[in-house]
C-alpha angles and dihedrals in degrees: 000000000000093000092049091050095050094043094051094042088053088066092068091073104098096023105117102147112128103244087337099244108106094269096311133072090202083080084085093065089080101032104092092272113154100192109127091358099145127093106240098202096099101014106095142010116277117281099250100152117107118264095226121042131168118183121208110278093009103093096157116079144214109240104222111196112226096167132133113306097029119134109242096214093051099046089045092053092049089051089052090050094050092047097044093049092048097247115150111236146169130203110234133186138201094283092055090058095041097050092052096252089133086064102049096092104259099104134063100180137034119206119197104189131203119290133095113333097194089061086054089052097048099046099040094040125170093324093053091046090051092050094049092045088049092050095052095039090057092052106284123136127236130202117188120183119189101312089025092054093048087050094052095058132081096225137037128196116193140081082027113066094229131038117277132186111273132140143032099285107241083138113031097202128080135291106212118206095207088174093062092044092048092235125162128279094015114107136147112257135031121347134164114255126197115233129204102189118126113251095013132107116274093234136035130181106231138177121248123191103174096309123159142255107227116223128185140162126261090251096057089045089059097042097052097029095236116201121194114225099178140003139207117228113292086039096274103160112253100178129017139174125207147156124261115184108310091334136082131231137203122189127183130181096193123063103253089158095073108101109210096218094052103043134066084212089061094049091044094056094038096234104186103194138047121239095191088100087063093052086050092051088052091057095040103046106016108037126074117230095002094175 
């Protein structure tokens, strides 16, 4: 894997296009990009849980992003997870990040769910990126799933054949869209993923909807203490956790937030196991001040 990482990162040199998409990230809408490609109308149960919940003794909240481009099924499943695990949360939108609310002391974690990361980039812009980086650098936690993982990185490869400047730079490596690039083993739907977490199964069957592999240099791995939680075939990192300033970050290409018993997608793809215990493990063991 080391040689793959170094080779691909070398392609960054000479790539100076801002975002790399002819001035508009919306270019990606038509370039074989599978992020957020499902129609939500019949995919999940209605979102009936409250948007603002504080459990006794847990005044600080998780900020769950519900802005433009987010995938309804994924954000709904994340809300179900937080509520069922007794974690205080509040739904937020672009305006809440842009007006500085994220950094006013009420939140300990930001979750950027799956969806369309280029829409996150365009609507949050430089100001939103600065607010999120400030939040994590000061000690906040960040969870990015699929689109949220793409958004967290500095470079993206796919649908472009070489890496281009892209996201906010919590990870300065490359998010590779292997689905758009038609790379093995990337495919839309269920696949078996190798897990490297103590006391967990070695393999989980998990949903992929165009999510990335996450590449980085040995130097970044050392500086940020990157831990690999799961890999695609060929040992490309699929889920990683690391430090950023005083904060902690967890990124996942696959959709481990989709609970099989609560989602038509889970039933459709016959996902046999729940990955919610892995999300809880991230909160309990990796994040600081998770309550």
